[in-house]
N, C-alpha and C positions, 0 to 999 in steps of 0.2 A: 286290252281294250282298244278298239279301233276308234281313233279320233278323226272324224271326217271334216274336211275344210268347209268353212261357212263363208258366205259372201257379204261381208259388211264391215263396219268399223269396230275396232276394239280400242278403247281409250286406256292407255297405260300411263299412270302418273308416277314419277320417281321424285322423291323429295331430296334434292341435293342442295343443301344450304351453303351459301357463300357469305362469309362475314364481310361487312362493309369496310372500306379503307378509311377508318377513322382511328381513334386511339385503341390500344389493346384492351382497355377496360370497357370501352363502348362495344367493341367487337365481342367480348366475352358476354356482356349483358344481353346483347342482341341474340347471340347464339343460344344462351340459356333460355331466353323467352321463346325462341323457335322450338327448342327441344321440349319445353313444357307444353307448348301447343300441340306438338306431335304426339306426346304421351296422352294428352286428352283425347286426341283422335283415335289412337290405338285402343284406348279403353272401351270405345264404343264400336269396335270393328265387327263387321259381318264376315265370317270366315268361309263363306262360299255358297250358302244356300240363297235362293232367290226369295226375297220378301218384298211384297208390295206395300206401299205406305199410303194408307187411306187419307192421312193428313200430311200436309207439307211439313217437312222437318223444321224445327225451330232454329233460330240463328240466321246467319247471312244466307243469301241465295246460294243454292247448290248448282253445280255444273249443269247447264241446260244445252242439250243437243237438239237442234231443230233440223229435220231432214225432209226433203221433198223428193219423192220417187215418181218418175215419169215413165209410164209404160207406153211405148210407142207402137205404131202399126207393125213394125218389124219385130217387136219383142216377143210375140207369141211363137215365132219361128226360131229366133236366135237366142232367146233367154236374156239378152242384154237390156238393161233399163238405164235411164238417165238418173243421176243422183246429185242433188245439191244439198250441202250440209253446212250449217252454221253452229258454232260453239260460242256460248257466252258464259259468264261467271266461271271462267277457267280458274283452276287453282294457281295462286301466285307462287310459282316455283322456279327453280333455276333450269329445270329440264323436264320435258314431258314428250310423249309421242302419241300420235293417232295412227293406228296400224290397220291395214286392210289385208285381206287374203290375196297374196300375189297372183294366184291362179284365176281370180275372179274379178279383177279390177284392171282398168286401163284408162289412159288419158287423165291421170290424176293431176290436178293443178290447184293453185291457190288463187282465189278470186279477189279477196280483200282481207285485211287484217289491221289490228290496232293494238298497241300496248304490248307487243312482242318484239324482243330484241333481234332475234334471228330465226328464220324459217328455212329448213332444208328438206327437199323431197328426195328421199333415197329409196328408189324403187316403189314399193307399196307403203312406205312409211313417211309420215309428215313429222319431222323432228322440230320441236320448238325449244328455244332457249330464252331465258330471262323473261318469263311471263309475268306481266304486271297485274295489279289488282283488278283493273277493269278491261282486261284483254278480250279481244274478239277475233274470231277466225272463221272465214267462210271458204269452203273448198268445193270442188265439183269433180265428178268422175263418171265413168260408166261401169256398172256392176252386173255381172252375170248372176242374177238373183232369182230369176223366174224359171220354173220348170213345169212340165206337164206330168202328172202322175199316171198310174196305171188305169185310173177310172176316167181319164180324159179331162179332169179338172186341172187348173193351173194353181201353183203354190208359189207365193212370194215369201221367201224365207229371209229373215233379217236378224243379224246378231252374230255373236253376242254383243250387246251393249253393256258396258261396265265402266266403273270408275274404281281403279285398283291401286293399292300401295302394298308392296310385299305380298303377303298371302291374304290380305283383307280387302273388303269391299265397302264402299261408302255411298251415301245417298246420291242418286242421279235423277235428273228429269229429262225425259225424251219426249219430244213431239214429232209426229211423223204424218205427213200428208202424201197420199197416193192418188194419182189420177191415171185414167186409162181411156182409150178411144171409145167414143160413143158407139153403141150397138155391138161392141166386141166382147165384153165380159160382164158378168153379174157377180157381185160379192155374195159369198155363201157363209163363211164362218171364220172366226179368229181363234188362234191358239197362242197363248193361254186364253181362256174364256174371259170375257169382260167381267170385272169385279172392282171393288173399291181399290183405287190406285192404278187401275188399268182400264181406261175407257176407250171404246171404239164407236165412232159414229159415221154414218154414211149419208150422202146427199147426191143423187144422180150418179155421175161417174167419178165421184171423189170420195175418199175415205180419210178419216182423221183418227189418229191414235194419240192418247195422252197417258203417259206412264210416269209414276213416281215409285222408285224402288231402290233396293240394295241387292247386290249380287249380280251374277250374269243373267241377262235377259235375252232370250231368243224368241222371236215371234214368227208365226206362220199365218199368212193371210191367204185364204182359199177362195178361188173364183171358178165359175163355170162359164163355158161359152154362152153368149147371149142368144 
């Protein structure tokens, strides 16, 4: 099977628990509580299929990725778009990564952050350490995400978006805003099709996607020349 590279962010979460430097009994109790919480998460794991969530999942807020895509005047020729991305309600873990396709991303940088002990950009990876309960991260980059198909239409392909631990997937909330130059493009269709848990709205030269889901989500937004 041929796996083609895709131009967007992949969130990979690895749960690496560190015991606090207190007494051995406290460390054992804390580690036991963490393991029990992990077992509860594993019992509800999605093992790979995409499933939209018509209702917000119960419990604390899930990881929210808010992305703004800016299609510029030169994007129709080059395929490169501007991307600004903020992550909130990150999982409080010792280690996690946000990973981009190395062949389709450039100028990756961190714009702002809070509640994260250390951040390292390693090529196309943003590595986070000691992520706190109310952590927030905003990054920006340029992504080669736009292409013209054989019919002359333009396709903005995004994904996969996912929140993963080992071989399982957990609920995620993605908001995406796309803007393009006036008189340049006209929105045609979205794939997947709008449905409960996946909403697409347009206003002028702006488009908004709101998605609640489990599993790997890849979207395609199709435009035609105006």
